[in-house]
N, C-alpha and C positions, 0 to 999 in steps of 0.2 A: 786870311782874306775875309772881307765881309761878304754877306750873302749876295749882294749885288755883283761883286767881282767874281765870285764863284759861279754865279749864273751866267755871266758873260763868257767866262772861260769854257764852260761846259755847254753853252748855247741852250740854256734852259731858263725857265722863268725864275725870278728871285724867290717866289713862294715855294717852288719845287726845291730849290737849293736849301731854303730854310728847313723844309721838311726832312731832307736828307741829313742835314747837320743835326737836327733834333734826334733822328733815329740813331745816328752814330753816338751821340751823347748817351742815349739809353743803353746801347749795347756795351759801352765801355764804362758806364757808371760815372760819367762826367756831368757837370751841371752848367759848364760854360767853356769858352775857348781856352782859358788858362788851364783848367784841369784837364782838358783834352790834350793840350800841348804837353803837359807833364806826363800824361799817359804815353804819348808818342815817344817822348824822350826816354822814359823808363823802359819801354819795350823795343827800343832800337828802330822805331819807325820814322824818325826824323833826325837829321844831322844838323844840330844847331849852328855849326860852323859854316855850312853851305846853304842852309835854309831849304834843303831838299831831302828826299828820302835817301838813305844810304844805298850805295851801288853794290 
């Protein structure tokens, strides 16, 4: 999702969503959503087939 959609889903400001995304990038060593997605896939945090976290 883009920051605007993240913000709407979490009922926060888009700038706050952007800040959270940037902090996540720093913590996982990612520089963009693509590398963050690869991190999630490699660590079992996202199921590509369902588009959600594994159960």
